[in-house]
C-alpha positions, 0 to 999 in steps of 0.5 A, a space after each residue: 766197673 760198668 755203672 748200670 742196673 745191677 752194677 751200681 750198688 743196692 740201695 734199699 729203703 723203708 717207707 710208708 704208702 701215701 697214695 695209690 691212685 696210679 693214673 697208669 693203672 699199673 699198681 704204682 704207689 707213692 711212698 715216703 721213704 725214711 731218711 730220704 724224705 722229710 715228714 713235712 708235707 709242706 716242704 714235700 707234698 705227697 703229690 711230689 713223692 716218686 711213684 714206686 713200682 710193685 714187685 710181683 711173685 714169679 707165680 704172676 706173669 706181670 703182663 696182660 693181666 695174667 696172674 695176680 693183680 698188682 694191688 693190695 697196698 693201702 695208704 699207711 702200709 709200711 713197705 720195703 724196697 730198693 731204688 733201681 736208679 741207685 743213689 738217684 732215689 727216684 725209681 723205687 721198687 717195692 719188694 714187700 710190705 712190713 706188718 707191725 703193731 701200731 702204737 698210734 693213729 694216723 697223724 697229719 704229717 708224712 709217714 701216715 695214711 693221709 685219709 686217716 683210715 689205717 691203721 684200724 686198730 691200735 696196740 694190736 698186731 696188723 695180723 688179721 684178728 681171725 688169724 690171731 684169735 687172741 684169748 685171755 687166761 680164761 679162754 675168752 676171746 679178746 677183740 674177736 673179728 666183727 664178721 665172726 661176731 655177726 656170723 654168730 649173732 645171725 646164725 639161723 635156728 629152728 627152721 621147720 620142715 613139712 608137717 602132714 597131719 594124721 587122718 582117716 582114709 575112706 575105708 577108715 584106715 589110718 593115714 600116718 602123720 609126718 610131724 614137722 621137725 626143726 633143724 638149725 644152721 650148724 654152729 660156727 666152726 671157728 677154733 683157730 690157733 695161731 699161726 694156722 689160719 691163713 686169712 685174706 681180707 679186702 678193705 670192704 670186708 670180704 674174707 677168705 680163710 684157709 684154716 689148717 688148725 689141727 682137727 679144726 680145718 676149715 675153708 671159708 669164703 665170706 662176702 661183706 653182706 653176710 653171704 658165705 660158703 664154709 667147709 667145716 672140719 667134718 666136711 659139711 658145707 654151709 652156704 648162706 645167701 643174703 640176697 637172691 641166688 641164681 644158678 644157670 647150667 648149660 648142661 646136665 645137672 645131677 644131684 645124689 643125696 645119700 641122707 635126708 633132704 628138707 626144703 622150706 620155702 617162704 614164697 612160691 615154688 614153680 617147676 617148668 619141665 620140657 620147655 622146649 617141647 622135646 619128646 619123652 622129657 618126662 617128669 618122673 617121681 619114683 618112691 622106693 619101698 615102704 614109703 608114701 607120698 603125702 600132699 597136704 594143702 592147709 588152705 587152698 585147692 589141689 588142681 590137676 589139669 591136662 590141656 591135651 592128654 589123659 589122666 591115668 591112675 593105676 592103683 595096685 591096691 585099694 583106691 579110697 576117696 573121701 569127700 568132705 563136701 559134694 562130689 561132682 563129676 562131668 564127663 564130656 564123652 562116655 562113662 564106663 565102670 567095670 567091677 569084677 566083684 560087687 557094687 554097693 551104694 549106700 545113699 542116705 538121701 534120694 537116688 536119681 537116675 536120668 538118661 535117654 534110656 536106662 538098661 538095668 539088665 
């Protein structure tokens, strides 16, 4: 029988990762193998352990950075593999990792995380807490995930919408108010039942959940700062951005909202239309039947300026103007008023008309 790879016996091992700072950047880790290596780090320092190559699934190419990056193991990970050089035991290949239920913290000898970071939790499974969702006999959560607790604690409620005060128009008719109403961020829709929630968590705390729990199916992407996107069981999407949000679109942007829309802004809001000066790129607002446009400035001015061009107002019904102070109009050219009906001016003070000529005919 020829003695070559595949014909030299399958020698496998179980070991613990002690180093992953691979100078070749190929995902290798140093593994201390049970039975092959001593736990005495003086006799066998971590730096003298052989580098073990990771085995990727066939859904990753393993070449030119295409597919999944061969990273994921951490110091303290328990792994299963084999030696491709058989009994020489100097070229280990890692097939996969072995989760368990740690019963003690990392020690100073071999077969532990030298940095003493992992395991993070003792006497509980290595499976992510979001996937396990342990509860006591009364249904209370046991050791809930910190990110879940933070999300619940920072849930935003009582967000106000615009408030338009009721008032009287110039013809003494009522302008109906549009009172403010409040809305809340939806409840955190976490109700997973093991083993239905498929969780990925990075070392720093980034999370990805695909929860297949019946009637509570969710997708959740979470950044360690608290920014997140979550698709709730009813199809709602909740997006939270803890910092600034930038959206850059090279093509068209179309939005269709079938229900209500509320925007509350704590700072300024600017809209710049037709910055390239193209023809007929207008800013159009159309309000359907039986609805009004209400603009209220609590403290400040309303300014409308055209640097070039006209201001056209076409009222299909009455045109009412009510001025609480003085009414000043400056016309650089001519002023013409055409009235089909009668004109009535009621002035409690003096009436002064000045002109080069005054024709009352």
